[in-house]
C-alpha positions in Angstrom: -3.4 -15.3 14.6 -1.6 -18.5 13.9 -2.1 -21.9 15.2 0.2 -24.9 15.1 -1.3 -28.7 15.5 1.1 -31.4 16.7 1.5 -32.2 13.0 4.2 -30.7 10.8 1.2 -28.3 9.2 0.3 -25.2 10.2 -2.8 -23.3 10.0 -2.6 -19.2 10.2 -5.9 -17.3 10.8 -7.3 -14.3 11.7 -10.5 -13.2 13.4 -12.9 -10.6 12.1 -16.7 -11.1 11.8 -20.3 -10.1 11.5 -22.3 -9.4 14.6 -24.7 -11.7 17.0 -27.7 -10.4 18.9 -27.9 -9.4 22.6 -29.8 -6.7 24.5 -27.2 -5.9 26.5 -24.8 -5.3 23.6 -23.8 -1.9 21.6 -23.8 -2.7 17.8 -22.6 0.2 15.8 -23.1 0.2 12.0 -21.6 3.6 10.9 -22.8 2.6 7.2 -25.9 0.9 6.1 -26.4 -2.6 7.8 -26.3 -6.0 5.5 -29.1 -8.4 5.7 -26.9 -10.5 8.1 -26.3 -7.5 10.4 -30.0 -6.4 10.4 -31.0 -10.1 11.5 -28.4 -10.3 13.9 -29.1 -7.0 15.5 -32.9 -7.2 15.7 -33.7 -5.1 19.1 -30.5 -3.1 19.2 -30.3 0.8 18.6 -27.3 1.3 16.2 -25.1 4.3 17.1 -22.3 5.9 15.0 -18.6 5.4 16.1 -16.8 8.0 14.0 -16.1 11.5 15.6 -13.9 11.7 18.9 -15.9 12.3 22.0 -14.7 15.8 23.0 -15.6 16.0 26.9 -14.1 13.0 29.5 -14.4 13.9 33.2 -12.0 11.4 34.4 -8.6 10.1 32.9 -8.3 6.8 32.0 -5.2 4.5 31.4 -5.0 2.5 28.3 -3.1 -0.3 28.0 -2.2 -1.6 24.6 -1.1 -5.0 23.4 0.0 -5.7 19.8 -0.5 -8.7 17.6 1.5 -11.3 16.0 4.9 -10.0 14.6 4.1 -6.5 15.8 5.5 -4.5 18.5 4.4 -1.2 20.4 5.3 0.8 17.5 2.0 -0.2 15.8 -0.2 1.9 18.3 1.5 5.1 17.6 -1.2 7.0 16.0 -3.9 6.0 18.8 -1.7 6.2 21.4 -1.1 9.9 20.4 -4.8 10.6 20.0 -5.4 9.0 23.4 -2.9 10.8 25.3 -3.7 14.2 23.3 -7.3 13.5 25.2 -5.7 13.7 28.3 -5.6 10.1 29.4 -2.5 7.9 30.0 -1.2 5.3 27.6 1.1 2.2 28.1 2.0 0.7 24.9 3.8 -2.6 25.5 6.2 -5.0 23.7 5.8 -8.5 24.1 8.9 -10.9 24.4 11.0 -10.8 21.6 8.9 -8.2 20.0 9.5 -4.5 19.2 12.5 -3.2 21.2 12.5 -6.1 23.7 15.9 -7.3 24.5 14.8 -11.1 24.0 15.2 -13.3 21.0 12.4 -15.8 19.6 14.5 -18.7 20.2 14.7 -17.8 24.0 11.0 -17.9 24.4 10.2 -21.7 25.8 6.4 -21.0 26.1 3.4 -18.9 25.3 4.0 -17.8 28.7 7.3 -16.5 28.2 5.8 -14.4 25.2 3.6 -12.3 27.1 5.4 -12.0 30.6 5.9 -8.6 30.0 2.1 -7.6 30.2 2.0 -9.7 33.2 4.8 -7.8 34.6 3.1 -4.8 34.2 -0.1 -6.0 35.5 1.9 -6.8 38.5 3.4 -3.5 39.0 0.1 -1.4 39.0 -1.1 0.3 41.9 -3.5 -1.7 44.1 -6.2 0.8 43.2 -5.4 1.7 39.7 -7.7 0.0 37.1 -7.0 0.1 33.3 -8.7 -0.2 30.0 -7.0 -3.5 28.5 -6.9 -3.4 24.9 -5.8 -6.6 22.7 -5.1 -6.6 18.9 -5.4 -9.8 17.0 -3.5 -12.5 18.4 -2.8 -10.7 21.9 -6.4 -11.4 22.6 -4.8 -14.6 24.4 -2.8 -12.2 26.2 -5.1 -10.0 27.5 -7.3 -13.2 28.6 -4.7 -14.2 31.2 -4.3 -10.9 32.4 -8.3 -10.9 32.8 -8.0 -13.9 35.2 -4.7 -13.2 37.1 -5.7 -9.4 37.4 -9.6 -9.0 37.2 -9.4 -6.2 40.0 -7.2 -4.2 38.0 -9.2 -4.0 34.9 -12.2 -1.7 34.2 -12.7 -3.4 30.9 -11.3 -5.1 28.2 -11.2 -4.6 24.6 -11.0 -7.5 22.0 -9.8 -5.4 18.7 -10.3 -8.1 16.0 -8.8 -10.6 18.5 -8.9 -14.3 19.4 -11.0 -14.5 22.3 -11.1 -17.8 24.6 -13.1 -17.8 27.5 -14.7 -20.2 30.2 -17.1 -21.8 28.0 -14.9 -21.6 24.5 -11.0 -22.7 24.9 -8.3 -21.9 23.0 -8.2 -25.4 21.6 -11.6 -25.3 20.3 -10.9 -21.9 18.5 -7.9 -23.4 17.0 -9.7 -26.5 15.7 -12.6 -24.0 14.5 -9.8 -21.7 12.2 -7.8 -24.6 11.1 -11.2 -25.5 9.0 -10.2 -22.5 7.2 -6.9 -22.7 4.7 -5.0 -19.7 4.2 -2.2 -19.6 1.6 1.2 -18.0 3.4 2.4 -16.3 0.1 5.9 -15.0 1.2 5.4 -15.4 4.9 9.0 -17.1 6.3 9.1 -19.7 8.8 11.7 -20.5 11.4 12.6 -24.5 12.0 14.3 -24.1 15.2 13.8 -27.9 15.8 15.2 -28.5 12.5 13.4 -28.9 8.9 11.9 -32.3 9.8 9.8 -30.6 12.8 7.0 -28.2 12.9 8.1 -24.6 12.5 9.0 -22.7 15.8 8.4 -19.1 14.5 7.1 -17.2 11.7 7.3 -13.7 9.9 4.7 -12.2 7.9 5.5 -11.5 4.7 5.1 -8.0 2.9 2.7 -9.6 0.0 0.7 -11.5 2.5 0.4 -8.3 4.9 -1.1 -6.0 1.9 -3.5 -8.7 1.0 -4.3 -9.9 4.2 -4.3 -7.6 7.0 -3.1 -4.1 5.3 -5.7 -3.7 2.5 -6.9 -0.4 3.3 -4.0 1.1 5.7 -1.6 3.9 4.2 1.2 2.2 2.2 3.4 4.0 4.4 2.4 2.2 7.3 2.9 -1.2 5.4 6.4 0.0 4.7 6.7 0.7 8.5 5.8 -2.7 9.3 8.1 -4.5 6.8 10.9 -2.6 8.4 9.7 -3.5 12.0 8.5 -7.1 12.2 9.9 -9.5 14.4 9.5 -13.2 14.5 6.3 -14.7 16.4 6.6 -17.8 18.3 4.6 -20.6 17.1 3.4 -23.4 20.0 0.9 -26.2 19.3 -2.8 -25.4 20.5 -2.3 -28.0 23.6 0.8 -26.0 24.8 -0.8 -22.5 24.2 -4.2 -24.3 26.1 -2.0 -24.7 29.3 -1.2 -21.3 29.4 -4.7 -20.0 29.1 -6.8 -20.2 32.2 -10.3 -18.2 32.0 -12.8 -18.8 34.4 -15.9 -17.4 35.1 -15.3 -16.2 38.7 -12.4 -14.4 37.6 -12.1 -14.0 33.6 -16.1 -13.4 33.7 -16.0 -10.8 36.2 -14.3 -8.4 34.0 -16.5 -6.3 30.9 -15.6 -7.0 27.6 -16.1 -5.4 24.4 -15.2 -6.4 20.8 -14.4 -4.3 18.1 -15.2 -5.7 14.7 -13.1 -4.2 11.5 -15.8 -4.6 8.9 -13.7 -5.4 5.8 -12.4 -8.6 7.4 -15.5 -10.9 6.8 -14.3 -13.7 8.7 -16.8 -15.7 10.1 -14.7 -16.8 13.1 -15.4 -14.3 14.9 -19.0 -14.2 14.7 -18.9 -17.8 16.0 -16.4 -16.7 19.0 -18.7 -14.2 20.0 -21.7 -16.4 19.6 -20.0 -18.8 21.9 -18.4 -16.5 24.4 -20.6 -13.7 24.5 -19.2 -10.2 25.2 -21.3 -7.0 26.8 -20.8 -5.0 23.6 -20.0 -5.2 19.8 -18.4 -2.2 18.2 -18.0 -2.0 14.6 -15.5 0.2 12.7 -16.5 0.8 8.9 -14.2 0.6 6.1 -11.8 -0.9 8.6 -9.2 -3.5 7.6 -7.4 -6.0 10.3 -5.0 -3.1 11.2 -7.9 -0.6 12.6 -4.8 1.3 14.3 -3.5 2.4 10.8 -6.7 2.3 8.6 -9.0 3.6 10.9 -7.4 5.1 14.1 -9.4 8.0 14.9 -12.5 5.7 14.5 -10.7 3.3 16.9 -9.6 5.8 19.1 -13.1 6.9 19.6 -14.4 3.2 20.4 -11.6 3.3 23.1 -12.6 6.7 24.5 -16.3 6.0 24.8 -15.3 2.8 26.3 -13.0 4.4 29.0 -15.8 6.9 30.0 -18.5 4.3 30.4 -16.8 1.5 32.1 -15.9 3.0 35.2 
């Protein structure tokens, strides 16, 4: 996830975490918990999230939203498994992503970027409710959808994602994230407003992705990403803040689950969950940031479990 301040400097941060403690959360520790996990999970019974649940009585509709620079294509493994389990799946391209027709320079605000999700949610029949899944930076997108269409969402899943809320603004998350400097390596920046102004978009570099997000993913999936990535628009935290409104009455009425990829080890996710508590935290063992590639069956298992329990 990437945040641009009003200064020419840009900070790039993604959000993995450890865990926090609440009795109504479900904490999954498929391998022995670390001391911090044991401390944070006091009083909560751990279960494993490894095998695909077998019998699901009701058909679900899963809506999958990709992170920065990626597209609907990144869900190909998880989407196939969800469909083979008998569920409906919609993997969306945000604007100027994947095969979406717009180019990044045509997007003038974050609202332009996530417009495809809003249009899709608007098109759903009044009686239909979906399981909304957002990965990484798309936590912002699904947060806006929760605020605008709470009655159409049975549960929202934040998969290693940025997670603003009624009491945790996007601006606060961006400021917290900017405290942690991350080298950009071979990431390329686009200066649509000229070299003397902040960058307007970026494309993740192959070496950056390999070292930061695809460390445990199959090399062929990293190769696929290098062929399909498109520029991701960068807006200031103040500009993004205007697009992200989350109230307790609407956003707060949707059940939220956070999925942690345990090999990321970024404390910012712990901080987000502590300041914007969720209903459950699920941990996928031995997963990098791209759980849909490094642990697709386990991620699918978590989603099927969520779909089964959140009616």
